[in-house]
C-alpha positions in Angstrom: 75.3 297.1 163.6 75.1 294.6 160.7 72.4 293.3 158.5 72.8 290.6 155.9 70.7 290.6 152.8 71.4 288.7 149.5 75.0 287.9 150.5 75.7 291.5 151.3 76.6 292.4 154.9 75.4 295.9 155.7 77.6 297.7 158.3 77.4 301.1 159.9 80.5 303.2 159.2 81.5 302.7 162.9 81.3 298.9 162.6 83.2 298.9 159.3 86.0 301.1 160.8 86.2 298.9 163.9 86.5 295.6 161.9 88.9 297.2 159.4 91.1 298.4 162.3 91.0 294.9 163.9 92.0 293.3 160.5 94.9 295.8 160.1 96.2 295.1 163.6 95.9 291.3 163.2 97.6 291.4 159.7 100.4 293.7 160.9 101.6 294.1 164.5 99.8 291.0 165.9 101.5 288.8 163.2 104.9 290.2 164.1 104.2 289.6 167.8 103.2 286.0 167.3 106.1 285.4 165.0 108.5 286.6 167.7 106.8 284.4 170.3 107.2 281.3 168.1 110.8 282.2 167.3 111.6 282.7 171.1 109.9 279.4 172.0 111.7 277.6 169.1 115.1 278.8 170.5 114.3 277.1 173.8 115.0 273.7 172.3 113.0 270.5 171.9 109.7 271.4 170.2 108.0 268.2 171.3 108.1 269.2 175.0 107.8 272.9 174.4 104.4 274.1 175.7 105.1 277.7 174.9 105.8 276.9 171.2 102.6 274.8 170.9 100.5 277.5 172.5 102.0 280.2 170.2 101.3 278.1 167.1 97.7 277.5 168.3 97.3 281.3 168.9 98.7 281.9 165.4 96.2 279.5 163.9 93.3 281.2 165.6 94.6 284.6 164.6 94.9 283.6 160.9 91.4 282.2 161.0 90.1 285.6 162.3 92.0 287.4 159.5 90.3 285.2 156.9 86.9 285.8 158.5 87.3 289.5 158.7 88.7 289.7 155.1 85.6 287.8 153.8 83.2 289.9 155.8 84.7 293.2 154.7 84.8 292.1 151.1 81.1 291.6 151.0 80.3 294.6 153.2 78.4 297.7 152.2 78.5 300.7 154.4 75.2 302.4 155.1 71.6 301.5 155.9 70.2 298.2 154.6 67.0 298.2 152.6 63.9 298.6 154.7 62.9 295.4 156.4 59.2 296.1 155.7 58.0 294.5 158.9 60.1 291.4 158.4 62.7 290.0 160.9 66.2 290.5 159.6 69.7 290.7 161.1 70.4 294.0 162.8 66.9 294.1 164.3 65.6 293.8 167.8 63.0 291.1 167.8 60.3 290.4 170.4 58.8 286.9 170.4 56.2 285.1 172.5 56.9 281.4 173.2 54.1 279.1 172.1 51.9 282.1 171.5 51.8 283.0 175.3 51.9 286.8 175.4 53.3 286.7 179.0 56.3 284.5 178.1 58.2 286.8 175.8 61.9 287.4 174.9 63.4 290.4 173.3 66.8 289.9 171.5 69.1 291.3 168.9 69.4 289.2 165.8 73.1 289.7 164.8 76.4 288.0 164.4 78.8 287.7 167.4 80.8 290.7 166.3 77.8 292.8 167.2 76.7 291.1 170.4 75.6 293.8 172.7 76.0 293.9 176.5 72.6 295.6 176.9 70.5 293.0 175.1 70.7 289.3 174.5 72.0 288.5 171.0 71.1 285.5 168.8 73.0 284.7 165.6 71.0 284.4 162.4 72.5 280.9 162.1 71.3 279.8 165.5 68.2 277.6 165.6 66.0 280.4 167.0 67.6 283.0 164.7 67.2 280.9 161.6 63.6 280.2 162.6 62.6 283.8 162.9 64.7 285.3 160.2 62.6 286.5 157.3 59.3 286.1 159.2 56.8 289.0 159.4 55.3 290.5 162.5 52.4 288.3 163.5 53.9 285.1 161.9 54.6 282.0 163.9 58.1 280.5 163.5 59.3 277.0 164.4 62.8 276.1 165.5 64.5 273.0 166.8 65.4 272.7 170.5 68.7 271.0 171.6 66.7 267.9 172.6 65.4 267.6 169.0 61.9 268.7 169.7 60.3 271.7 167.9 59.2 274.9 169.6 56.9 277.6 168.2 57.2 281.3 168.7 55.1 284.2 167.5 56.8 287.3 166.2 55.4 290.3 168.2 57.7 293.1 167.1 60.8 293.7 164.9 62.5 297.1 164.9 66.0 298.3 163.9 68.6 298.1 166.6 69.8 301.6 167.7 72.3 300.6 170.3 
């Protein structure tokens, strides 16, 4: 689980270890594997017509982007429990909202980054329109966010509790 407060990303020990292991793999064995793929494709000849070479280079670019993302995330990470949310919506919390104040039209979701998306509950990023709209609001508050068609929607915060998945 993760929670971001004041440019610090709070991670559980398990999440930190998982991300660190991914970074170590991508920085070591995965780099060696992609370098071998590129070299093998390069030896096949004409690089303009070599789909394997271009695919390997694209894979390398994505891999290096992920290495940079993980490095930044782990540099700002603190392991442990984040400060209490005090009834406020924050990343790492399960949030229940009612659309347009209708108590029968509700949604429960985890407010978290994609690294912590859960298969047992819908996950919204704090940077998504809905996530940004509810982030920092208190239980009972109404939050507005922009729909893809440009219109505004309002939701009422019914509950915000720490995720324990």
